[in-house]
C-alpha positions in Angstrom: -13.7 22.9 -16.4 -15.2 20.4 -18.6 -15.7 17.0 -17.7 -16.7 14.3 -20.5 -17.1 10.6 -20.5 -16.5 8.4 -23.6 -15.5 4.9 -24.1 -15.4 4.4 -20.2 -12.8 7.2 -19.8 -13.1 10.5 -17.9 -11.6 13.4 -19.6 -11.0 16.4 -17.7 -10.3 19.8 -19.8 -7.6 21.8 -18.0 -6.2 20.8 -14.8 -8.5 21.1 -11.7 -7.8 20.6 -8.0 -11.0 18.3 -7.5 -11.2 18.0 -3.6 -7.4 18.0 -3.1 -7.0 15.5 -6.3 -4.9 16.9 -8.9 -6.4 15.8 -12.3 -5.2 16.3 -15.9 -6.4 14.7 -19.0 -3.0 13.5 -19.8 -3.4 10.3 -17.9 -7.5 9.4 -18.7 -6.8 5.7 -17.6 -5.5 6.7 -14.6 -8.4 9.1 -13.7 -10.9 6.3 -14.2 -9.3 4.0 -11.9 -9.0 6.5 -9.2 -12.7 7.7 -9.0 -14.6 5.6 -6.3 -17.5 7.1 -3.9 -19.0 5.9 -1.0 -23.1 5.7 -1.3 -25.1 5.6 2.0 -28.5 4.0 1.6 -31.3 4.8 4.8 -33.9 2.5 4.8 -37.3 3.1 7.1 -39.3 0.3 7.8 -38.1 -1.7 4.8 -38.5 1.0 2.2 -35.4 3.2 1.1 -35.9 6.7 2.6 -32.4 8.3 1.2 -29.5 7.4 -1.2 -26.5 9.7 -0.9 -23.0 9.8 -2.8 -19.7 11.1 -0.7 -16.4 11.5 -2.1 -14.8 9.9 0.8 -15.3 7.3 3.4 -14.9 9.8 6.3 -18.1 11.9 4.9 -20.1 8.8 4.7 -19.1 7.8 8.2 -20.2 11.3 9.5 -23.6 10.8 7.7 -24.0 7.6 9.3 -23.1 9.0 13.3 -25.6 11.8 12.1 -28.0 9.1 11.2 -27.3 7.4 14.6 -28.0 10.4 16.7 -31.1 11.4 14.6 -32.8 7.7 15.4 -31.4 7.9 19.3 -29.3 4.8 18.5 -26.5 4.7 21.2 -25.8 0.8 21.5 -25.3 -1.9 18.9 -28.5 -3.4 20.5 -30.6 -0.5 19.5 -29.1 -0.8 16.2 -30.2 -4.3 16.1 -33.7 -3.5 17.5 -34.1 -0.8 14.6 -33.0 -3.2 11.9 -36.0 -5.8 12.9 -38.3 -3.1 11.9 -36.7 -2.3 9.0 -34.8 0.9 9.9 -31.4 0.6 8.7 -28.1 2.6 7.3 -25.6 0.9 5.0 -22.3 2.5 3.6 -21.0 0.8 0.2 -17.8 1.9 -1.7 -18.6 2.0 -5.4 -16.4 2.7 -8.4 -17.9 5.7 -10.4 -18.8 4.3 -13.8 -20.5 5.6 -16.9 
């Protein structure tokens, strides 16, 4: 499969099952509108520690749950206390652009 981006449109050469999403280069405008990702940002003491992109919200939420467990955060109060020290986890839904 070959993916190209030109004039803000995504072109896919040949049909491809992309994470359960069937795409074909016949409808490039629709393909462009459909592609969104979930970006997670981990901060440690106010500094960005890691940025990752996920294909769907479920995977981003799983990453957040892993982060909570890894940082021993079990309650909202625990999370707020960590945030005061600059240790936070954020999820943003973004449109994938050129």
